[in-house]
C-alpha positions as CSV (number, residue, x, y, z in Angstrom):
1,M,95.5,100.4,90.3
2,E,96.5,97.1,88.9
3,E,94.3,96.0,86.0
4,N,93.1,92.7,87.5
5,K,92.3,94.4,90.8
6,K,90.4,97.1,88.9
7,E,88.5,94.5,86.9
8,G,87.5,92.7,90.1
9,R,86.4,95.9,91.8
10,Y,84.3,97.0,88.9
11,S,82.8,93.5,88.6
12,R,81.7,93.7,92.3
13,I,80.4,97.2,91.9
14,Y,78.4,96.3,88.8
15,N,76.8,93.3,90.6
16,Q,75.9,95.6,93.6
17,L,74.5,98.3,91.3
18,S,72.5,95.7,89.3
19,E,70.5,94.9,92.4
20,L,70.4,98.5,93.8
21,V,69.0,100.2,90.7
22,L,66.0,97.7,90.6
23,K,64.6,99.5,93.7
24,S,63.5,102.4,91.6
25,N,62.4,103.0,88.0
26,S,63.5,106.6,88.2
27,P,66.6,107.3,86.1
28,V,67.5,110.2,88.5
29,A,67.5,107.8,91.5
30,R,69.5,105.3,89.5
31,M,72.1,108.0,88.5
32,A,72.4,109.2,92.1
33,T,72.9,105.7,93.3
34,I,75.5,105.0,90.7
35,V,77.4,108.2,91.5
36,A,77.4,107.4,95.2
37,V,78.6,103.9,94.8
38,L,81.3,104.7,92.3
39,H,82.6,107.7,94.2
40,H,82.9,105.8,97.5
41,K,84.2,102.4,96.1
42,M,86.8,103.7,93.7
43,E,89.4,105.4,95.9
44,T,91.0,107.4,93.0
45,F,87.7,109.0,92.0
46,F,88.0,112.7,93.2
47,W,84.8,114.0,91.5
48,T,82.1,111.8,90.1
49,G,78.9,113.1,88.5
50,F,76.5,113.6,85.6
51,Y,76.1,116.5,83.2
52,I,72.8,116.4,81.3
53,L,71.9,118.4,78.2
54,E,69.1,120.9,79.1
55,N,68.0,123.5,76.6
56,G,71.3,123.2,74.8
57,E,73.4,123.6,77.9
58,M,75.5,120.9,79.7
59,T,74.2,121.3,83.2
60,V,75.5,119.5,86.3
61,Q,73.1,117.0,88.0
62,M,73.8,114.6,90.8
63,Y,77.5,114.4,91.8
64,Q,79.9,113.7,94.7
65,G,83.0,115.6,95.4
66,P,83.9,119.3,95.5
67,V,81.6,121.9,94.1
68,A,81.2,121.6,90.4
69,C,80.9,124.0,87.5
70,Q,77.1,124.3,87.1
71,V,77.0,124.9,83.3
72,L,79.8,124.0,81.0
73,E,80.8,126.4,78.2
74,K,79.4,125.0,75.0
75,N,81.6,122.8,72.9
76,K,84.6,123.3,75.2
77,G,86.3,120.7,77.5
78,V,86.2,117.0,77.9
79,C,82.5,116.6,78.6
80,W,81.5,118.3,75.4
81,A,84.2,116.4,73.5
82,A,82.7,113.1,74.6
83,F,79.2,114.3,73.8
84,N,80.1,115.6,70.4
85,Q,82.3,112.6,69.5
86,K,79.6,110.2,70.8
87,N,82.2,108.0,72.6
88,A,84.2,107.9,75.8
89,V,87.1,110.2,76.2
90,V,90.1,109.4,78.5
91,V,92.5,112.2,79.3
92,E,95.7,111.3,81.0
93,D,96.6,115.0,81.9
94,V,93.8,117.4,81.8
95,H,96.2,120.4,81.9
96,L,97.3,119.4,78.4
97,F,93.8,119.0,77.0
98,P,92.9,122.0,74.7
99,G,90.0,123.9,76.1
100,H,89.9,122.0,79.4
101,I,87.4,123.5,81.8
102,A,89.1,123.5,85.2
103,C,86.3,123.4,87.8
104,D,88.9,122.3,90.4
105,S,92.6,122.6,89.8
106,R,93.3,119.5,91.9
107,S,92.0,117.3,89.1
108,N,94.7,115.8,86.9
109,S,93.1,113.1,84.8
110,E,89.5,112.6,83.6
111,I,87.2,110.1,81.9
112,V,83.9,111.1,80.3
113,V,81.4,108.5,79.1
114,P,78.2,109.4,77.1
115,L,74.9,108.6,78.7
116,K,72.2,107.2,76.3
117,N,68.5,107.1,77.0
118,R,66.2,104.2,76.1
119,E,66.0,105.4,72.5
120,G,69.9,105.4,72.2
121,E,70.2,109.2,72.1
122,I,73.0,110.8,74.0
123,I,71.4,113.0,76.7
124,G,74.5,113.8,78.8
125,V,77.7,112.3,80.2
126,L,79.2,110.7,83.3
127,D,82.3,112.7,84.2
128,V,84.9,111.3,86.6
129,D,88.0,113.2,87.7
130,S,91.1,112.0,89.6
131,K,93.9,113.7,91.4
132,E,96.3,111.2,89.8
133,K,97.6,111.6,86.3
134,A,96.8,108.7,83.8
135,N,94.3,107.2,86.3
136,F,91.8,106.0,83.6
137,D,92.1,103.4,80.8
138,A,90.2,100.9,78.7
139,V,89.1,99.0,81.7
140,D,87.3,102.1,83.1
141,V,85.7,102.7,79.7
142,K,84.4,99.2,79.4
143,W,82.9,99.0,82.9
144,L,81.5,102.6,83.1
145,E,79.7,102.1,79.8
146,R,78.3,98.9,81.1
147,I,77.2,100.5,84.4
148,L,75.5,103.4,82.6
149,E,73.3,100.9,80.7
150,L,71.7,100.1,84.1
151,I,70.1,103.6,84.2
152,Y,67.6,102.9,81.5
153,A,67.5,99.1,81.7
């Protein structure tokens, strides 16, 4: 997607979500709404969802797309990389990523953005997969980080 077109789409999605999330104070409801809107408004998003740390395990929560891996092997894959590095990770070709966890072989690129609670602690990640290689870039990082701030706003 052309960068200006992507910026415009994210801007519209952000404005829509800013209003939608105010309807509930529940972080779970806000996460579910964010996943649904992103998944259906961004045509290249093949799998969109959250993994949250529970008892030391990265466990799938609300998501849209094909069936997900329920628990991710500890310290392996893109989700754990983003969690451990404490920043977003963009992978142009997941098949070249060391330790990639292939929940669905149709995924070719991925972005994972850490999710912080009100105290600023990373409690999980937003994971988005695409069938297209090199689908994600700095524009996605910027807007997805901004969108995640709405969950605990």
